[in-house]
N, C-alpha and C positions, 0 to 999 in steps of 0.2 A: 272439675272438682268432680264429679259422680265417679270418675273413675278413678282417682287417686283415693276417694271412697273405698270402693270396691277393693283397693288391693289391700288395703291397711283392714280391711272387716274377715278376709281370705287368710291374713298372715296371723295363725295362729299363738305364735310368739310377742305380737301386741294386743295391749286390752282393746275388749270392745266396744264400738262408739254408741253410748244408746242411743236410741230412736228418739231421744226430746232432744238431743245436740244435734243430730243430722237432722232434723227436721229445719235446724237453723243455717243451711246452709243453702244460699239461694243460685240463683240462674247463675251462668258463666257470662262474663263480660263481651257482649255483642258490639265488635269494633265496627259494624255500619252504622253506628248509633254515634259516631265519633268524626268528627274533620280529618280526614288524610294529612293533612297541613299542620293544623295548631295543634291537634289532637284534642280538641274539645266536646263537651258534647251537641251535637248539632240542634241548636234553636229552626236557624233555614237552612237548607240542603241545595244546591247545584253540584248534579253530574255531569260530568262529561263524557263523551263517547268512550275513553277507553275505559270507563266504569271507575274512575275515582271520584270523590263527592270532597267538595268543601262548603264552607260556610259561607254565607254572605261577604264577611269581613274580608276572608282571605279570596274570597271572589276579586274582589276591588280591589285587594294588594296584585293580585298577580296581572289584574289586566294593566293596570297602572304602571308597571314595569316592563309590560308587550307594549306601551303604547298605545293600547285599545281603550277609547271612553265607552264606558258602558255605567249609564245615569244611575244611581245609587235607586231611585225610582221607580224604573224599571224592574230591576231586583227585587224591591218592596213588593210591586203588586203583584209580579208572578211568583213571590213565595207565600202571598196571601190565596191566591187562586191554587197553589199547590195544596195549601191545608182543606180548603175545599172539595178538593177530590182531583182536581184537575191541571193534570203537569206542565208544564210552559216550557217551551222550546224558546231559547233565546239564539237567533242568526245575526248572521252579518247587516240583513236589513232594516234592525230593528236599533241601529248601534248607531253612530254620528257618521256624519261626512268623510275624517280620515278613515273609518272601517269601512264605510263604502268603496272608497278606494281601492283599499287593499282586496276588497272581495273581487272588485271590477278585475284586479293585476294578479287574481286565485292567492293570493298569499293567505297563510293562515291566520287565525285572529289571536290565538291562546295556546303558550305551549305550558301541559300540563308540568306542576313541580317534579313531580315523583318519575314519569317514567318518558318526559320529555317530549311525546306526540302533541303534534302541532293541530289543533281543532280551531274548528267555524261554529262549533255549534254547544249550549249547555243547556240543560233540561234542569227546571227548579221543579223539586216533587217535595212530597210530605216526610217530614224526619221520623217519625212516628212509622209512618208502612214501610219505608225505606229499611226501617231497622226489623223489622218483622217479617220481610220478605226475604226469603231464602230460597226459593221454589226457581227450577231450569226456566230458564227463558226460552226454552224452545217447547218446552212439553209439560209446562206449569203443574208437571205432579210431584217428581222426585227432589230431591233436594239437591242444591247445586253442590259438584266436588271439584269443578273447573272452571280455570278463564283462560280463554283464547284470544291472545294480545292481538291476533290478525284479525278474526272475525268480531273483535270486542264486544262479545258477550260471555257469559256465564251460563255451565252448562252440568247435567248430572253427568254419570259415566254412561252412561245407553244413549244419549244422545251423541257422546261425545262421539262414540263410538259412531254411529249413523251418520254424524256429520264429515267427522274427519276420517274418515276407512278409502275414501278416494284419493287415487296418488297423487293429484293437485293438491289435496290438504294436510297431507300429510307431513308438509315440513312446519306447519301454523305451531309456531311456539307457544303451549300451553303449561299454565302453571297452578299447582292445587291452590284450592282457597282454604286458608287456617278459620278453622270453625272452633279452634281452644280460645280460652281468655280466662282473661280473673274473675275473680267475685268481686260484684259490686252492693252495696247496699250497707249495714248495719256492722258491728268489730262481729267478728266470728270467735266464741270460743272454741277453743282445741285443746283438746287431752294433751297431755304432757309426753313426749317420743321419747321421753331418755330411758335406756336400756336396762338400768337400775331402779327405772322410776318404780316397782312394784315392791322391792327389797325394803327402799326407802319409806313407801307408805306403810306397810307393814309396819317398819320400825315405830314412824309415826304416830301410828293407832296404839300400839303397845304401848306407847309413852303417855294414850290421851291428849296429841296435842292435835285432833281431827275435830274436835265436838261442833268448829262452827260448820264443819258439814253436816253435822246432825249425826254423825257413825261414832262408836266406840266400843268398838270388839272385832276383833283380827279376822273374824268370819266373814267380814262386808268387804275384807279386801277387792277379792273378783270385781265385784260389784259395785263397789268406789271409786276405783284406782283411774276411771277416765274421767270422774264428775273436777278432779283436781286439775282447773285449767293453766296452760302454760302461761306463762308472765315474763320468762327470760327469753335471751337467745344465744347459746354457746358459741362462740366462732370460732372455736376450733374444732367443733365436732360438727357445726350448723346444724342445730337442734335446738327445738325449742321444746323449754326444760321449764318445772314449774318450781315454787319456793321452797319446796323439802328438797327437790335434787339439787337445786342450786349449792344449801349448804351442807349436802354432804360430800364425804370425802374425795368421789369420785368426779367431782368438781372443784375442788379445791385449788388445785395451781390449773385452770383453766379460766379464759377472760371471756365472763360473763354480763352481757350489758340488758336492758331493758326490751323489748320488741320495738318500740317508737325508736331509740337510739339505734338500733341493727336498720329497721325500714329506711332511717335519714343516710345512713353509712352506704347502704346498696343503693340507695337510689343516687346519691352523688356519684357512685364509683359506674353506676349506667349512664346517667347521665354525661361522665365525662367521657365516654363512647360513641354516645349518640350523635355529641358534639363534633367528635372529628369525624365521623361518620358524613354527616351535615359538609363539614367543612372540605372532605374529601368528594361529596355527589358534588359542589361547585365548583372543583376544577372540574369534573366531569363536564358536567353542564356548560362551562366555558370552551370545555372542546368539542362539544355538539356544536355550539354556536358557532366555531370557526367551520368545521365541516359545510355547516348550511349556507354560511358566507360563500365557502367556495364554492358550492351550487349555486347560487344568485350570482354569481362572478362568472362561472364557466357559460352561466344561460346568454349574461351578456356580451361576454368573449363570442360567443357563438354565433351570437346577432350579428358583432360587427365582421366576423369571418364570413360569415354568409353573406352578407351584402357585399363586401370587398370580390369573393370568388364570381358574385351575380352580376357585378359591374364590367369584372374583366371578361365575364362570358359574354358578356353583349358586344365587347368591343371585338373579338372573334367569333361571334354563334356561329357565323358561316361554316366555320370549320370545325370547330370543337365543341358544338355542342354535346352529342352524345358523352365526349369525356369529360367535361363537366359537371352534367347528371351524376357522374359515377364518384366525382370528387366530393360532390353535395352529398353526398350519401356516407361516402365516409366519414366526413365529419361529421352527421348525422350518429355514425358508430363509434365511432372517438366519445360524442358526450355520451352518449348510453354507457360505453364501457365506464367512463367516469364517475358518472351517475351511479351508473351498480356497486362501484368499488365502495362511494360514499355512501350509499344508502345502507350497504352492506354494516361497514361500520359504524353508523348511528345505530342498528337497528341493536350490534352487538351493545354498544353504550346504554341503550334503552333499558337493556334486560339487563346489564349491570346495577346502572342506577336505580333501576325498578323493585330489584329485588331488597337492594340496599334500603331504599327508603323505605319499601313495604318492613320491615325486620323494623329499621327506625322506629316508622310510627306506631307497630303496635306494640315495640318496649314502651314508648313515650306514654301511650295509653294502659298500660297495664299501672306505667308509675303516674299518673295521675288518678287512676280508682282510687289509690294508696289502701288497701287493703293490707296491714300489714303482715297477717301471719300465711297467707296463699302467696301475696309477693315474693318474700324470704324463699320459699317452696321450688318455685318457679324462676328466679333471679335466676339461679346458676345455668338453665336451659337458654333462658334469653341472653345473657353475658357471654355464654358458648356462641351463640348465634350471629352476634355482634360481630364479636371478635375475629371469627371465621368471613364473613363477610366485608370487614376490614382489609383481613389479609389481603382475601382476593382480587379488594380493590388497586390495593397499593401493588400487588404484585402488575393489574393491571395500567396503571400509573404508569408505573417503570417499564414496560414491554411496549408499551402501544407508541405506536409514531405516529408524529404531527401529521397533522393533515396537508399535505401540497399543494400549491398553486402553478399550473403552466400554461403557457400560452396555446392556444388552440393551433392547428398550422393554418397556413395561410399564402394565396397563392399571390407572385413577388411579378418584376416589371418584365414586359415582352419585347422584344429591342428587332426580334426576327422573328414571328408566328411561324410563318411557314418552315423555318429551320429546327426552329425549337418545340415544336406543334408535341412532338413525341417525349420530350421529355420533360414537360410540365408535368406536374405531382405535388402532393401534400406532405409537408414536413411535420417531423416535431421539435423544431426546434425553434427557438426566437427569433431565426432570422427569414425572412419572405422567399418565396422559391423567385429566384431573379428574373424572373420570366416577362414579370406585370409591373408597373409604377411608372412615377416622373422620370425624365432622364434626370440625371446626375447634376447638383449645382450646388454652388457651394454656400449657399443661404437662402432664405426665404425673406424677402421684405417690404414691406408696406409700397406702396405704389406712390404716395404721394408724397412721403417726406426722406424714403429709402432705411429707415428705420427697420435692421434686425430684429423680424421676430423667431425666428429659428435656424441654429446653424446647422445646415446638413438639410437637403431636403426628403434624403431617406427618411425622416421622420413624419413626412406626412402620407396619410394613408388615405385614398378615396374613397367614399362611401355614401355619397351620394352622386345624384346628377339632376340639376335644376336647368331650366331654359335659360340662364345667363352665363351661366358655368358650373364646372363641378365644386362639390362639395368636399373640403379632408377633414379629418378628423387625428387629433394628436393629444396624448397625455399634457397634462398640465406641467408636470415638472420638467416636460423637453421644453419649454420656454423659456426663453430669457426674460427673466425677472424681471427686469425694467422695461421691458419693450410693451409691455400690454397694460392692459385693467380690467379689472371682469362689475361693469355694471350689476349693480342689485338692486335698482329703481326699474329701471325702463322693461317692458317687454312682459311677460309670465316669468313664476319662477321655473318652470320647464325650458325656458327660451329666453335667456337673458341674452344682452348684449355683449360682444369683445371690442373693446375699443383702443387702438393705439395711441399710446401714454404721449405721442411725440406730438402729431398732430390731429388726433383727437376724431379720429373716422372708423367708420364702423369696419373693424373687420373680419366679424362671426359669429357664431353666438355659444352659449354656454348653460349647461343645466345646475341650478343648485339642489348638493343632495338630498337634503329636506322636502326639494320639490312632489306635488302627490300628482302631476301627470308629467313624468320624464321625457319630455319630447328629446330630448339631447341626451346621452348615455353621461353620466357623472362621472368625474375625473378625467372627462376628454373638452378640448373644445373643439371648436369646428369653426375654419377658415374659407372663403368663398376664396376660388383662382383667380377672380377677377380684381380681387383688390390686392393683390400680394403680384410679386416679379422676384 
């Protein structure tokens, strides 16, 4: 607002703003005092490591969506301590047994709805201190100007040059911190901004129509013209005008509405755009979840592939020790390459979502402040910024490919180790290398009753070796649908029994998808070689 006021004072064609009115202009809206998700003023504040801050209600809603149990009493106690000046960190160790399991599996706890980063720690802070704290987190002296998403910190220009001057840090993504805001407080009486205002008021003075303002002589036009506050808004010229200008010939055929009606109309327009942005970012968020799911599935496939590779290596260890070590390294390289591709795509999506949601959050904070005059002056910039980000998101959704998942290369059957030793290699197809595996048989049946479990032994993949025999894994969808039943009572959730439906014999084990301790990979069943033929 101060910048806007200065430009008006320097323009000789506009009336000078009296000091009595200039004094009524209050400070700018500090967005740090509002929740980044619901955009309401913060009464309790919880910061994530990405520097986005949410109220207690939003944290509970986010945690429920992420299936993380954060007790409300824990948040309340942390907020009370934050008001007493002690910032409290809430980590996985403070949460329920489900979250403890997630911590043991090194899984993230909460996904930030604005930047989609997955974080395991949130900090309860004093919302009043947070709103007033704008100093650099490094030197604690200069004002913050940049936010580094990689370092999760806000820095001044000097500290940014010092920290990110190294070649290894130059690629960090840094975004400016928006310091401009709306005006809060009571309604501000702003002068008429019409170009014909001085002429209209002069005519009104000559007619004696401005006695209510304490002025009755045209010599006082220059001194009193600013005292005529704006009460209407011209939709055609997008200007604030007074009642005298509204009645003039210049605005006779133009659309004039009250300031309150103009605010309501502009709020509706901006709300439509922010709603579109939220819907589109929801689609981007789903795309991000697909990438994350691909990461998790790749990890599982990698573990299975490495297990099969190591089992094969045990069979011909004396001949191919060096060869299999090399292939294991190739698997790790494949995983790293895929992970890097997914991480790059996720980082790009995070940047798009964060930019979009930051602009949406900023726009909605301005709407909630609902200061008519200043909101109308800043509406155009907010609207154009939202439209530009919306266009970028639409282009990104149309051009960005869906994440693809492909199987990891695996070794296959070994018929003649000495003859094919040099030909064993990893491939990128679903077909396993033909040098490792079981002998080809028409089907796999229960030893007791002959019930067909699998059509084609090639679907079985050796994944472990026990004292009594080998354990083989296969996808549930490859099993004959009426051949087995999956017990949901006996054993642990991560190690349930697989039963032959015809004779009732135990054939192997399986894991429920929601089991906290997934001893066996979900989506597969594991059959012992001793119970099939």
